[in-house]
Structure formats: C-alpha cells, structure tokens
PDB file of N, H, CA, C and O in Angstrom:
ATOM      1  N   MET A   1     147.169  86.084 -73.914  1.00  0.00           N
ATOM      2  CA  MET A   1     146.769  85.853 -72.894  1.00  0.00           C
ATOM      3  C   MET A   1     146.124  87.204 -72.033  1.00  0.00           C
ATOM      4  O   MET A   1     146.807  88.185 -71.741  1.00  0.00           O
ATOM      5  N   ASP A   2     144.786  87.058 -71.719  1.00  0.00           N
ATOM      6  H   ASP A   2     144.231  86.261 -71.957  1.00  0.00           H
ATOM      7  CA  ASP A   2     144.446  88.125 -70.918  1.00  0.00           C
ATOM      8  C   ASP A   2     144.437  87.944 -69.569  1.00  0.00           C
ATOM      9  O   ASP A   2     144.250  86.872 -68.994  1.00  0.00           O
ATOM     10  N   TYR A   3     144.715  89.395 -68.891  1.00  0.00           N
ATOM     11  H   TYR A   3     144.867  90.265 -69.359  1.00  0.00           H
ATOM     12  CA  TYR A   3     144.627  89.512 -67.694  1.00  0.00           C
ATOM     13  C   TYR A   3     143.816  89.284 -66.641  1.00  0.00           C
ATOM     14  O   TYR A   3     142.703  89.645 -67.023  1.00  0.00           O
ATOM     15  N   ILE A   4     143.760  88.989 -65.811  1.00  0.00           N
ATOM     16  H   ILE A   4     144.664  88.695 -65.501  1.00  0.00           H
ATOM     17  CA  ILE A   4     142.957  88.268 -64.441  1.00  0.00           C
ATOM     18  C   ILE A   4     142.787  88.991 -63.510  1.00  0.00           C
ATOM     19  O   ILE A   4     143.708  88.842 -62.707  1.00  0.00           O
ATOM     20  N   PRO A   5     141.939  89.847 -63.135  1.00  0.00           N
ATOM     21  CA  PRO A   5     142.149  91.297 -62.016  1.00  0.00           C
ATOM     22  C   PRO A   5     141.970  90.219 -60.966  1.00  0.00           C
ATOM     23  O   PRO A   5     141.268  89.208 -60.943  1.00  0.00           O
ATOM     24  N   ARG A   6     143.063  90.897 -59.863  1.00  0.00           N
ATOM     25  H   ARG A   6     143.634  91.718 -59.882  1.00  0.00           H
ATOM     26  CA  ARG A   6     143.342  90.386 -59.000  1.00  0.00           C
ATOM     27  C   ARG A   6     142.562  91.350 -57.442  1.00  0.00           C
ATOM     28  O   ARG A   6     142.388  92.537 -57.166  1.00  0.00           O
ATOM     29  N   LEU A   7     142.282  90.033 -56.762  1.00  0.00           N
ATOM     30  H   LEU A   7     142.423  89.069 -56.986  1.00  0.00           H
ATOM     31  CA  LEU A   7     141.271  91.178 -55.517  1.00  0.00           C
ATOM     32  C   LEU A   7     142.405  92.079 -54.656  1.00  0.00           C
ATOM     33  O   LEU A   7     142.038  93.030 -53.965  1.00  0.00           O
ATOM     34  N   ILE A   8     143.469  91.783 -54.740  1.00  0.00           N
ATOM     35  H   ILE A   8     143.767  91.011 -55.302  1.00  0.00           H
ATOM     36  CA  ILE A   8     144.063  92.621 -53.896  1.00  0.00           C
ATOM     37  C   ILE A   8     144.635  93.892 -54.829  1.00  0.00           C
ATOM     38  O   ILE A   8     145.865  93.915 -54.790  1.00  0.00           O
ATOM     39  N   THR A   9     144.228  94.645 -55.416  1.00  0.00           N
ATOM     40  H   THR A   9     143.228  94.626 -55.448  1.00  0.00           H
ATOM     41  CA  THR A   9     144.405  95.454 -56.539  1.00  0.00           C
ATOM     42  C   THR A   9     144.030  96.930 -55.669  1.00  0.00           C
ATOM     43  O   THR A   9     144.503  98.054 -55.834  1.00  0.00           O
ATOM     44  N   GLY A  10     143.126  96.511 -54.813  1.00  0.00           N
ATOM     45  H   GLY A  10     142.741  95.598 -54.678  1.00  0.00           H
ATOM     46  CA  GLY A  10     142.659  97.738 -54.294  1.00  0.00           C
ATOM     47  C   GLY A  10     143.436  98.262 -53.042  1.00  0.00           C
ATOM     48  O   GLY A  10     143.823  99.413 -52.843  1.00  0.00           O
ATOM     49  N   ARG A  11     143.608  96.924 -52.067  1.00  0.00           N
ATOM     50  H   ARG A  11     143.294  95.989 -52.229  1.00  0.00           H
ATOM     51  CA  ARG A  11     144.510  97.009 -51.168  1.00  0.00           C
ATOM     52  C   ARG A  11     146.006  97.593 -51.403  1.00  0.00           C
ATOM     53  O   ARG A  11     146.707  98.369 -50.754  1.00  0.00           O
ATOM     54  N   LEU A  12     146.202  96.822 -52.717  1.00  0.00           N
ATOM     55  H   LEU A  12     145.632  96.191 -53.245  1.00  0.00           H
ATOM     56  CA  LEU A  12     147.654  97.344 -52.960  1.00  0.00           C
ATOM     57  C   LEU A  12     148.030  98.956 -53.339  1.00  0.00           C
ATOM     58  O   LEU A  12     149.164  99.424 -53.442  1.00  0.00           O
ATOM     59  N   GLU A  13     146.900  99.573 -53.494  1.00  0.00           N
ATOM     60  H   GLU A  13     145.979  99.192 -53.411  1.00  0.00           H
ATOM     61  CA  GLU A  13     146.703 101.152 -54.267  1.00  0.00           C
ATOM     62  C   GLU A  13     146.680 101.756 -53.190  1.00  0.00           C
ATOM     63  O   GLU A  13     147.163 102.883 -53.078  1.00  0.00           O
ATOM     64  N   GLN A  14     145.980 100.957 -51.973  1.00  0.00           N
ATOM     65  H   GLN A  14     145.588 100.041 -52.064  1.00  0.00           H
ATOM     66  CA  GLN A  14     145.688 102.119 -50.541  1.00  0.00           C
ATOM     67  C   GLN A  14     147.083 102.307 -49.928  1.00  0.00           C
ATOM     68  O   GLN A  14     147.635 103.343 -49.558  1.00  0.00           O
ATOM     69  N   MET A  15     147.565 100.860 -49.915  1.00  0.00           N
ATOM     70  H   MET A  15     147.116 100.019 -50.215  1.00  0.00           H
ATOM     71  CA  MET A  15     149.148 100.525 -49.267  1.00  0.00           C
ATOM     72  C   MET A  15     150.271 101.569 -49.685  1.00  0.00           C
ATOM     73  O   MET A  15     151.009 102.299 -49.024  1.00  0.00           O
ATOM     74  N   ALA A  16     150.097 101.336 -51.124  1.00  0.00           N
ATOM     75  H   ALA A  16     149.498 100.743 -51.661  1.00  0.00           H
ATOM     76  CA  ALA A  16     150.744 102.560 -51.631  1.00  0.00           C
ATOM     77  C   ALA A  16     150.713 104.113 -51.746  1.00  0.00           C
ATOM     78  O   ALA A  16     151.658 104.809 -52.119  1.00  0.00           O
ATOM     79  N   ASP A  17     149.719 104.465 -51.441  1.00  0.00           N
ATOM     80  H   ASP A  17     148.952 103.900 -51.138  1.00  0.00           H
ATOM     81  CA  ASP A  17     149.253 105.843 -50.996  1.00  0.00           C
ATOM     82  C   ASP A  17     149.716 105.737 -49.824  1.00  0.00           C
ATOM     83  O   ASP A  17     150.474 106.670 -50.090  1.00  0.00           O
ATOM     84  N   ASN A  18     150.049 105.428 -48.520  1.00  0.00           N
ATOM     85  H   ASN A  18     149.434 104.670 -48.304  1.00  0.00           H
ATOM     86  CA  ASN A  18     150.003 105.156 -47.185  1.00  0.00           C
ATOM     87  C   ASN A  18     151.659 104.914 -46.708  1.00  0.00           C
ATOM     88  O   ASN A  18     152.155 104.980 -45.583  1.00  0.00           O
ATOM     89  N   ALA A  19     152.283 104.613 -48.024  1.00  0.00           N
ATOM     90  H   ALA A  19     151.880 104.559 -48.938  1.00  0.00           H
ATOM     91  CA  ALA A  19     153.685 104.318 -47.741  1.00  0.00           C
ATOM     92  C   ALA A  19     154.593 104.374 -48.898  1.00  0.00           C
ATOM     93  O   ALA A  19     154.158 103.958 -49.972  1.00  0.00           O
ATOM     94  N   PRO A  20     155.974 104.900 -48.817  1.00  0.00           N
ATOM     95  CA  PRO A  20     156.825 105.252 -49.582  1.00  0.00           C
ATOM     96  C   PRO A  20     157.256 103.418 -50.317  1.00  0.00           C
ATOM     97  O   PRO A  20     157.260 103.396 -51.548  1.00  0.00           O
ATOM     98  N   VAL A  21     157.421 102.719 -49.955  1.00  0.00           N
ATOM     99  H   VAL A  21     157.417 102.737 -48.955  1.00  0.00           H
ATOM    100  CA  VAL A  21     157.766 101.300 -50.357  1.00  0.00           C
ATOM    101  C   VAL A  21     156.793 100.605 -50.059  1.00  0.00           C
ATOM    102  O   VAL A  21     156.281 100.774 -48.953  1.00  0.00           O
ATOM    103  N   VAL A  22     156.175  99.459 -51.120  1.00  0.00           N
ATOM    104  H   VAL A  22     156.591  99.322 -52.019  1.00  0.00           H
ATOM    105  CA  VAL A  22     155.659  98.409 -51.289  1.00  0.00           C
ATOM    106  C   VAL A  22     156.321  97.379 -51.391  1.00  0.00           C
ATOM    107  O   VAL A  22     156.993  97.364 -52.422  1.00  0.00           O
ATOM    108  N   ILE A  23     156.422  96.501 -50.759  1.00  0.00           N
ATOM    109  H   ILE A  23     155.876  96.513 -49.921  1.00  0.00           H
ATOM    110  CA  ILE A  23     156.913  95.150 -51.019  1.00  0.00           C
ATOM    111  C   ILE A  23     155.910  93.816 -51.502  1.00  0.00           C
ATOM    112  O   ILE A  23     154.916  93.258 -51.035  1.00  0.00           O
ATOM    113  N   ILE A  24     156.821  93.647 -52.772  1.00  0.00           N
ATOM    114  H   ILE A  24     157.628  94.100 -53.151  1.00  0.00           H
ATOM    115  CA  ILE A  24     155.517  92.468 -53.322  1.00  0.00           C
ATOM    116  C   ILE A  24     156.354  91.114 -53.434  1.00  0.00           C
ATOM    117  O   ILE A  24     157.318  91.094 -54.200  1.00  0.00           O
ATOM    118  N   THR A  25     156.064  90.148 -52.801  1.00  0.00           N
ATOM    119  H   THR A  25     155.281  90.164 -52.179  1.00  0.00           H
ATOM    120  CA  THR A  25     156.750  88.856 -52.281  1.00  0.00           C
ATOM    121  C   THR A  25     156.327  87.564 -52.512  1.00  0.00           C
ATOM    122  O   THR A  25     155.761  87.325 -51.446  1.00  0.00           O
ATOM    123  N   GLY A  26     156.215  86.523 -53.217  1.00  0.00           N
ATOM    124  H   GLY A  26     156.675  86.718 -54.083  1.00  0.00           H
ATOM    125  CA  GLY A  26     155.693  85.353 -53.561  1.00  0.00           C
ATOM    126  C   GLY A  26     156.976  84.473 -54.572  1.00  0.00           C
ATOM    127  O   GLY A  26     158.130  84.662 -54.957  1.00  0.00           O
ATOM    128  N   ALA A  27     155.639  83.189 -54.693  1.00  0.00           N
ATOM    129  H   ALA A  27     154.702  83.035 -54.380  1.00  0.00           H
ATOM    130  CA  ALA A  27     156.886  82.610 -55.298  1.00  0.00           C
ATOM    131  C   ALA A  27     156.872  82.716 -56.999  1.00  0.00           C
ATOM    132  O   ALA A  27     156.065  83.439 -57.583  1.00  0.00           O
ATOM    133  N   ARG A  28     157.738  82.007 -57.602  1.00  0.00           N
ATOM    134  H   ARG A  28     158.394  81.419 -57.128  1.00  0.00           H
ATOM    135  CA  ARG A  28     158.212  82.536 -59.076  1.00  0.00           C
ATOM    136  C   ARG A  28     156.489  82.431 -60.026  1.00  0.00           C
ATOM    137  O   ARG A  28     155.596  81.677 -59.640  1.00  0.00           O
ATOM    138  N   GLN A  29     156.390  83.089 -60.912  1.00  0.00           N
ATOM    139  H   GLN A  29     157.116  83.702 -61.225  1.00  0.00           H
ATOM    140  CA  GLN A  29     155.697  82.727 -62.153  1.00  0.00           C
ATOM    141  C   GLN A  29     154.426  82.995 -61.899  1.00  0.00           C
ATOM    142  O   GLN A  29     153.695  82.764 -62.862  1.00  0.00           O
ATOM    143  N   VAL A  30     153.636  83.599 -60.486  1.00  0.00           N
ATOM    144  H   VAL A  30     154.230  83.787 -59.704  1.00  0.00           H
ATOM    145  CA  VAL A  30     152.549  83.454 -60.210  1.00  0.00           C
ATOM    146  C   VAL A  30     152.028  85.428 -60.271  1.00  0.00           C
ATOM    147  O   VAL A  30     151.225  85.800 -59.416  1.00  0.00           O
ATOM    148  N   GLY A  31     152.331  86.016 -60.852  1.00  0.00           N
ATOM    149  H   GLY A  31     152.983  85.714 -61.547  1.00  0.00           H
ATOM    150  CA  GLY A  31     151.998  87.392 -61.455  1.00  0.00           C
ATOM    151  C   GLY A  31     152.301  88.313 -60.526  1.00  0.00           C
ATOM    152  O   GLY A  31     151.447  89.199 -60.562  1.00  0.00           O
ATOM    153  N   LYS A  32     153.239  88.543 -59.592  1.00  0.00           N
ATOM    154  H   LYS A  32     153.932  87.823 -59.563  1.00  0.00           H
ATOM    155  CA  LYS A  32     153.878  90.020 -59.357  1.00  0.00           C
ATOM    156  C   LYS A  32     153.785  90.892 -60.143  1.00  0.00           C
ATOM    157  O   LYS A  32     152.823  91.659 -60.190  1.00  0.00           O
ATOM    158  N   SER A  33     154.881  90.930 -60.980  1.00  0.00           N
ATOM    159  H   SER A  33     155.662  90.307 -60.941  1.00  0.00           H
ATOM    160  CA  SER A  33     155.173  91.827 -61.889  1.00  0.00           C
ATOM    161  C   SER A  33     153.979  92.480 -62.917  1.00  0.00           C
ATOM    162  O   SER A  33     153.697  93.647 -63.187  1.00  0.00           O
ATOM    163  N   THR A  34     153.463  91.294 -63.322  1.00  0.00           N
ATOM    164  H   THR A  34     153.692  90.346 -63.102  1.00  0.00           H
ATOM    165  CA  THR A  34     151.976  91.751 -64.202  1.00  0.00           C
ATOM    166  C   THR A  34     151.140  92.924 -63.068  1.00  0.00           C
ATOM    167  O   THR A  34     150.861  94.079 -63.387  1.00  0.00           O
ATOM    168  N   LEU A  35     150.924  92.465 -62.079  1.00  0.00           N
ATOM    169  H   LEU A  35     151.150  91.527 -61.819  1.00  0.00           H
ATOM    170  CA  LEU A  35     149.839  93.056 -61.047  1.00  0.00           C
ATOM    171  C   LEU A  35     150.993  94.163 -61.215  1.00  0.00           C
ATOM    172  O   LEU A  35     150.487  94.992 -61.971  1.00  0.00           O
ATOM    173  N   LEU A  36     152.254  94.579 -60.899  1.00  0.00           N
ATOM    174  H   LEU A  36     152.665  93.905 -60.285  1.00  0.00           H
ATOM    175  CA  LEU A  36     152.248  96.128 -60.892  1.00  0.00           C
ATOM    176  C   LEU A  36     152.332  96.636 -61.660  1.00  0.00           C
ATOM    177  O   LEU A  36     152.143  97.849 -61.574  1.00  0.00           O
ATOM    178  N   GLU A  37     152.750  95.898 -63.209  1.00  0.00           N
ATOM    179  H   GLU A  37     152.903  94.912 -63.279  1.00  0.00           H
ATOM    180  CA  GLU A  37     152.388  96.610 -64.410  1.00  0.00           C
ATOM    181  C   GLU A  37     150.653  96.946 -64.354  1.00  0.00           C
ATOM    182  O   GLU A  37     150.252  98.107 -64.282  1.00  0.00           O
ATOM    183  N   HIS A  38     149.907  96.008 -64.390  1.00  0.00           N
ATOM    184  H   HIS A  38     150.233  95.065 -64.448  1.00  0.00           H
ATOM    185  CA  HIS A  38     148.142  96.554 -64.864  1.00  0.00           C
ATOM    186  C   HIS A  38     148.030  97.377 -63.322  1.00  0.00           C
ATOM    187  O   HIS A  38     147.153  98.233 -63.438  1.00  0.00           O
ATOM    188  N   THR A  39     148.563  97.393 -62.080  1.00  0.00           N
ATOM    189  H   THR A  39     149.275  96.698 -61.986  1.00  0.00           H
ATOM    190  CA  THR A  39     148.004  98.492 -61.145  1.00  0.00           C
ATOM    191  C   THR A  39     148.795  99.965 -61.257  1.00  0.00           C
ATOM    192  O   THR A  39     148.163 101.018 -61.345  1.00  0.00           O
ATOM    193  N   PHE A  40     150.348  99.902 -61.241  1.00  0.00           N
ATOM    194  H   PHE A  40     150.862  99.047 -61.169  1.00  0.00           H
ATOM    195  CA  PHE A  40     150.904 101.531 -61.230  1.00  0.00           C
ATOM    196  C   PHE A  40     151.175 101.538 -62.388  1.00  0.00           C
ATOM    197  O   PHE A  40     152.116 102.327 -62.296  1.00  0.00           O
ATOM    198  N   GLY A  41     151.108 101.203 -63.897  1.00  0.00           N
ATOM    199  H   GLY A  41     150.344 100.562 -63.972  1.00  0.00           H
ATOM    200  CA  GLY A  41     151.338 101.350 -65.510  1.00  0.00           C
ATOM    201  C   GLY A  41     153.224 101.811 -65.099  1.00  0.00           C
ATOM    202  O   GLY A  41     153.952 101.271 -64.266  1.00  0.00           O
ATOM    203  N   ASN A  42     153.539 102.953 -66.030  1.00  0.00           N
ATOM    204  H   ASN A  42     152.948 103.391 -66.707  1.00  0.00           H
ATOM    205  CA  ASN A  42     154.811 103.159 -65.773  1.00  0.00           C
ATOM    206  C   ASN A  42     155.234 103.840 -64.671  1.00  0.00           C
ATOM    207  O   ASN A  42     155.996 104.767 -64.945  1.00  0.00           O
ATOM    208  N   ILE A  43     154.995 103.688 -63.528  1.00  0.00           N
ATOM    209  H   ILE A  43     154.376 102.934 -63.305  1.00  0.00           H
ATOM    210  CA  ILE A  43     155.440 104.542 -62.401  1.00  0.00           C
ATOM    211  C   ILE A  43     156.433 103.608 -61.754  1.00  0.00           C
ATOM    212  O   ILE A  43     157.463 103.912 -61.152  1.00  0.00           O
ATOM    213  N   CYS A  44     155.825 102.175 -62.039  1.00  0.00           N
ATOM    214  H   CYS A  44     154.988 101.929 -62.528  1.00  0.00           H
ATOM    215  CA  CYS A  44     157.334 101.416 -60.867  1.00  0.00           C
ATOM    216  C   CYS A  44     158.116 101.148 -62.155  1.00  0.00           C
ATOM    217  O   CYS A  44     157.828 101.190 -63.351  1.00  0.00           O
ATOM    218  N   ARG A  45     159.290 100.838 -61.406  1.00  0.00           N
ATOM    219  H   ARG A  45     159.524 100.804 -60.434  1.00  0.00           H
ATOM    220  CA  ARG A  45     160.382 100.013 -62.667  1.00  0.00           C
ATOM    221  C   ARG A  45     160.891  98.610 -62.548  1.00  0.00           C
ATOM    222  O   ARG A  45     161.634  98.343 -61.604  1.00  0.00           O
ATOM    223  N   LEU A  46     160.498  97.511 -63.584  1.00  0.00           N
ATOM    224  H   LEU A  46     159.894  97.727 -64.351  1.00  0.00           H
ATOM    225  CA  LEU A  46     160.796  96.494 -62.849  1.00  0.00           C
ATOM    226  C   LEU A  46     162.019  95.983 -63.632  1.00  0.00           C
ATOM    227  O   LEU A  46     162.626  94.984 -63.247  1.00  0.00           O
TER     228      LEU A  46
END
C-alpha cells in the first residue's frame, strides 16, 4: 500500500523543532505510527 502524504506533516516537523516532546493522539488505525515513521524515520522509537 502506498503512503498518503498528510497535511499535518509540516506542522509536526515545526512543533518537533520547537519542543523536546510532541504527543500524537488519535483513534486506532488512523496512521499515527505511519506518519511518524515517514516524517522522522529512525529518530523516533515506536
């Protein structure tokens, strides 16, 4: 399955630059982990 780019990606990167911790919340199976993996690669541990 191909990754669908998210509109929130730019804002997430900006928030991560300004804060030591960013919390991503949401319902099950909506792509939270996939978003983090594609945005930050190996930087984050899931």
